C-alpha positions as CSV (number, residue, x, y, z in Angstrom):
1,M,159.4,99.9,89.2
2,K,156.2,101.6,88.3
3,R,155.8,105.4,88.6
4,S,153.1,105.0,91.3
5,S,155.3,102.7,93.3
6,K,158.2,105.1,93.2
7,A,156.0,107.9,94.4
8,A,154.7,105.8,97.3
9,V,158.3,104.9,98.3
10,V,159.4,108.6,98.1
11,A,156.4,109.7,100.1
12,G,157.1,107.0,102.7
13,V,160.7,108.0,103.1
14,A,159.7,111.7,103.4
15,V,157.3,110.8,106.2
16,L,160.0,108.8,108.1
17,M,162.6,111.5,107.7
18,T,160.1,114.1,109.1
19,A,159.2,111.9,112.0
20,G,162.9,111.2,112.7
21,S,163.7,114.9,112.6
22,M,160.9,115.8,115.0
23,S,162.1,113.1,117.4
24,L,165.6,114.4,117.3
25,A,164.5,118.0,117.9
26,S,162.4,116.9,120.8
27,A,165.3,115.0,122.3
28,V,167.9,117.7,121.8
29,G,166.0,120.9,122.4
30,G,162.4,120.0,123.3
31,D,160.4,120.9,126.3
32,D,161.9,119.1,129.3
33,S,158.4,118.6,130.9
34,E,157.4,116.3,128.1
35,S,160.2,113.9,128.8
36,E,159.8,113.9,132.6
37,A,157.4,111.3,134.0
38,P,156.2,110.6,137.5
39,I,158.0,107.8,139.4
40,S,155.9,104.7,139.6
41,G,155.9,101.2,141.1
42,E,158.7,100.0,143.4
43,A,160.9,102.9,142.4
44,L,158.3,105.3,143.8
45,K,158.4,103.5,147.1
46,E,162.2,103.6,147.3
47,A,162.4,107.2,146.1
48,T,159.8,108.3,148.7
49,E,161.6,106.5,151.5
50,A,165.0,108.0,150.6
51,A,163.6,111.6,150.2
52,L,161.6,111.5,153.5
53,A,164.7,110.1,155.3
54,H,166.7,113.0,153.9
55,T,164.2,115.7,154.9
56,G,163.3,114.1,158.2
57,G,159.6,113.7,157.3
58,G,157.0,115.6,155.4
59,R,154.6,114.7,152.5
60,V,155.6,113.8,149.0
61,T,153.8,116.2,146.6
62,D,155.4,115.4,143.3
63,T,157.9,113.1,141.6
64,E,159.8,113.0,138.3
65,T,162.0,110.6,136.5
66,G,164.5,112.0,134.0
67,D,164.8,115.3,135.7
68,E,167.5,117.6,134.3
69,E,169.4,117.6,137.6
70,S,169.2,113.9,138.5
71,Y,167.7,110.5,137.7
72,Y,164.8,111.0,140.1
73,E,163.4,114.1,141.8
74,V,161.0,114.0,144.7
75,E,159.3,117.1,146.0
76,V,158.6,117.0,149.7
77,T,156.4,119.5,151.5
78,L,157.6,119.9,155.0
79,P,155.3,120.5,158.1
80,S,156.6,124.1,158.0
81,G,155.2,124.6,154.5
82,E,158.6,124.7,152.9
83,E,159.1,122.6,149.8
84,T,162.3,120.6,149.3
85,D,163.3,119.1,145.9
86,V,165.4,116.0,146.7
87,Q,167.6,114.8,143.8
88,L,168.3,111.0,143.7
89,D,170.6,108.9,141.5
90,K,169.5,105.5,140.0
91,S,170.4,103.8,143.3
92,F,168.2,106.2,145.3
93,R,171.1,108.0,146.9
94,V,170.7,111.7,147.5
95,V,172.8,113.7,145.1
96,G,171.4,117.1,146.0
97,S,168.5,119.0,147.4
98,E,167.0,122.5,147.4
99,T,164.5,124.0,149.9
100,E,162.2,126.8,148.9
101,S,160.2,128.6,151.7
102,E,156.6,129.8,151.2
103,D,157.9,133.4,151.2
104,E,160.3,132.7,148.3
105,D,157.5,131.0,146.4
106,E,155.0,133.9,146.8
107,T,157.5,136.7,146.0
108,G,159.7,134.9,143.6
109,A,162.8,136.1,145.3
110,D,164.6,135.7,148.6
111,D,164.8,139.1,150.3
């Protein structure tokens, strides 16, 4: 193998190793918001229906797939102004929820 061909192969391997390392770092300790994407398509319809049934109504204001707490997360703003994060599994079953009032959001603490 010629010297220039060997250099090209070594350079190519170095690039691939760097890219692989970056992907691994992102998957293991990267920013969670980069891996979370909005729910779309038929899944959005099903997740919305499940979340609104759980909260008894409201307006969906945000969605995520790949949330750190569940497969899907649907944020619902209730008529009272409170926000509820509804956690759903892959089958759109509620596996948890958390409600945050406007006062908690403004002050950052529940007094």
